[in-house]
N, C-alpha and C positions, 0 to 999 in steps of 0.2 A: 084332105086332112090338113087344115090350116092352123088351128089353135087347139090346145088341150087345156082344159080348166079342171083343177083339182078342188074338190069341195069336201066338207064334212059328210060322213055317210048319212044318207037319207035326205039330203038337200039338193040332189042333182036336178030334179025336175024344176024346183024353184029357181035355181041358178040358170037353167036353160031358158025358162020363160023370161027372166030378166035380160038375158042376152038378146032374145028376140025383140024385146022392147027397144033395145039400143040400135038395132039395124034391121030395117025391113028386108025381107027376102033372104035372110041368112039361113043356112041349112045347119041345124043343131041337132045333136043326138045325145040324150041323157042316158047314162049307163051303157056306153057302146059295148057290144058283145056281152052285156050283162055285168060289166065291171062297175062295182059301186064306187062312189066318190069321184066319178069322172063325167065330164061333159065335153063332147067333141064337136068342134065347129068344122064341118066338112067343107063348106063353101061360104065365102063372104067377099066383101069389097076389098078395102085396104086392111089386111090382117094386122098390121102393126098399129094402125089407128084404133081398130076394134079392140085389140089387146089392151091398149092404154085405157080405153073407155071401160072395159070390164074391170080393170084394176081400180079405177076411180069410183065406179058406180055399183059394182056387184059385191056386196060385203060377204056373200056366201062363197066367193071365189078365194081360196087360200093360196093358190098358185096359178099363174097364167103363163103358158108357154106357147109362143108363136114359132112355128117351125120354119127353119131356113130351107131345109130340103126334106123330102119324104121319098123313101126308097123301099124296095121289097125287103122283107126281113130275112136277108141272107147276110152272113157276117162280112163277106168281101164287099158287098154293096154298101153296107153300113160304114165300113172302114174308109172306103173311097169318098163317100159323101161327107163324112166327118172331117176328113183331111181338107177337102175343098172348102167347107164352111169355116174351119179353123184358120186356114191360110188368109182369109179375108177379115177375120175378127180377132185373132190372137197374135200379138207381136212377140218377137223373140225375147223381149225384155220383161214379159209378163209370165207369171206362173199359171198353171192350169191343172184341172182334174177332170176325169171323165166319170160321169155318173149315169148308170143305165138302170132303167126299170123295164123288166121284161114280163109281158103278159101273154100266155099261150105256150104251146109246145114248140120247141126249136131244137136244132142239133148243137146248140151252143148255150152257154150260161151268160148271165150278166157279167160275171167276173172275166170271162173270156173276152167279151166286148170291151170292157174297161182296159184290160191289159193290152190287147192288140191295137185298139184305137189310140191309146195313150202312147204306145211305142212309135206308131207311125207318125203321129203329130209331132212328137219330140224330135224325131229324125228329120222331118220335113221342115219344121219351123226353127227348131233349136231352142224352143221354150222349155222351161224347167217344170217338172211335175211337182205339185204340192197338194197332197191329199187332204191336209188339214185346213189350210187357209189360202186357197187358190184365188188369184185375181179374176180368172175366168173359169166357168164350168161348161164343159161340153156335155150337154144333156141329151141322152138318147132315150126316147120313149117308144117302146115296142108294143104294138097292139096287134096280136095275131100275125097277119102276113104283111104288115106295114111297119116301118120304123121312121120316126120323125127325129130330126136333129136340130138342135138349137144351141145358141151360145148365151149363157146367163152371166150376170155380174156376181162373182163370188163374194165380193165385199158387201153386197146387199142381202146376202142369205141370212135368214133368221136361224140362229144356232143356240143351243143350250150353253155351250162353252165356246169362247173365242179368245183371241190372244190378249184382249184387254181385260178379261175377267180373271179374278184370282179365286182359286178354290176355297170354299168355306170349310172343307173337311179338317184342315189342321186346327182351326179354331174350335170347332165343336168336339173334336177328338180329345181335347184337354179337359172337357167338362164332365163332372160327376153330378148327376141329379140325385139329390137326397129328398125323398118324398115320404112324408108321414102317411100311413095307410088310410084308405077310405073304408070304413067298416059300417056294418048295419045289415039291412035286408039283402039276402044273397044276390038277387037279380040286379039291384042297383050297384052293389059293390063290384060285381063282375063287369057290368057295362062301363063303369068309371075306370076300372082297371084296364079294360081293353082300350079305351081312348087314350089313357096315359101311355100304355105300351106302344100304340101306333105312333104317338107324337114323338116319344124319345127315339124310337127306331128311325123315324123320318129324318131326324137330325144326326143319327149315328153318333150319339155322345159316347164318351168312354164307358160309362156304366150307369145303371139305375140302382140306387140303394133304397130299399123300403125300410124305413126307420121308425118303429113305434117308440114312444117315450115311456111306456109303462106296459104292464101285462095286458094282453088283449085276448079276445076269444079266438081260439085256434081255428075253429070252423069258418068264422068270418074272414080271418086272415087268409086262409087257404083259398077261398072263393075269389078274393081280391087278387091274389097272386096268380090264380089261373087266368083271370081276365088279363092281367099284365102280360103273361106268356102268350096268350092267344093274340093280343094286339100286336106284340112285337113280331110274332111269327107271320101274321097276315101281311104286315107291311114289308117284312123282310123278303117274302116270296115275290111280292110285286117288284121290289128293287132288284132282285136277282134276274127277273125276266126282262126288265126295262133298261137297266143300266149297262153301259158298255164297259164300265169298270167293275171291280169286285166289291160288292156290298159287305159290310161288316155287321154281324148280328150283335146287338147290345147285350151285355151280360147283366144279370140281375143278382143282387146280393140282399141279404136281410141282416140288419144290425141294429142294436139299441142306439137310439139317437144320441144319448149322452156319451156313451162309450165311443161312438164314431167321432164326435167332436173332440173328445180327449185324445183319441188315437191319432187324429189328423192335425194335432197341434203343430203349428208352423206352416200348414198349408193355407192357401187362400180360401176364405169362407164368406159367402154372401147369403144373407137371409132376405126373403121376400115377404114382407108383411105390411099392412096399412100404416103401422106406426113409423115406417121408414121415411126417407127423403125422396123427392122426385129425382128421377134418373138424370134429368138435365143439369142438376146441380152438382153431380158427382162424376161427371164424365172423365175428368182428369184422374180421379182416384181409380176409376174402372180401367182406364188405359194403363195406369201404373201396375195394377194387379195382373192384367193379362200380358204385360210386357216382361214380367218376372220369369216366366217359364214355369213349368210344373203344372200340377192338377189344380183346377179351380172347382170348388164345391158350391153348388147352388142349392139352398135349403127351402123347401116348400111345406106348408102346413096342409091340413085337410079340414075336416069339420072342426078340429081344434087347430089353432095356429101354432107356430113354432114357439116353444116355451121362452119366455122373456129372459130367463137366466142365460140362455145361449146367445142372446144379443151381445153380451159382454165379450164373447169370444169372436164375434163376427168382425170382419174387415169393414163390411158395409151392411146396412139394413135399408132396403129399397122398397118404395111404394110404386108399383108399376102404373097404377091408374087411380089417383086420388079420388076419394068418395065413391069408388066402385069396388065391389068385392068380386073378384074373378072366380068362376067355378073351379073346383079342384083340378079338373082335367085340362083347363086352359092355362093355368098359371105357368107351368114349365115351358110349353111352347111359346107363350107370349113373352116370357123373360128371355128366352134364347133369341128370338127374332129381334126383340128390342135392343138387347145388348149388342148383338152382331151389327145391326144397322147403325146404331150410334157410333160404335168404334170404327166401322168401315167408313162412314162419312167423315169422321174426324181425321182418319188416316189420309183420305183423299185431299182434304183441305190442307 
């Protein structure tokens, strides 16, 4: 057991064949013990050279781990081996974390390994444990009766959030999406509603306000709102399963468009329509609006645009894509992404 390669599910055999092309006579097993997403190199020449070649040449390889030591999958043997490896690769001035992936049945858990290995390494070397942003990662990969130990560069780890990123949640949580309803044939209204619901939930905005500007057919509005709720719920369930933080479900309100604008007099209000200006020309005004604090209302039309009388109450009227009419379901997510990107770039500059 020299190298473990992690691949997308279903691409194990392709990755294994690519490894065989890189080194003649290499012993490769796709899906060892039936585990999907893994390719195991049992025997090879220079494992460090081959690992570098796999990283350079095999695009199907998402992670390549060359083992420093391989020991029986017993917790004391793993601890002893991990300490030996760490003593040669981790200095007392560096931070570290232990990450364990366990496959098979054992008398211990991955958490047991992380805790006991981490404590022994800290006591032996004097290095500090940093679970979020470690300089080095002591990686323990357990496959049935064997355990491989490696040291990885924690600073090279791909992560969704790191110390240099700023959360976008405070930005989007201040935004109210005001959407005129998409009405008409039931199936179309429901589908568009679902797409809008999923989009606003993805950004976890403060609220979604469905705002007709005149009397509408109740049955058509109900179908559109059902689609909205279905879209929000479907995305929310995904977020609850996949996020390490707590996701917030977007609330939905219904209010007459004109009354909403009157009621929110004094709040920031931005209309998105083709008669507006390009976003690049009003970046400073956008920055000023979002620097004031408080709620920012973004208004979007549907088959009918936002009534022009409301333009007079708007802080800005923006054209997201001159000479292009965006579909109703794309307008809000496009605006959110564009504004956030522009203001983030401006802040960094």
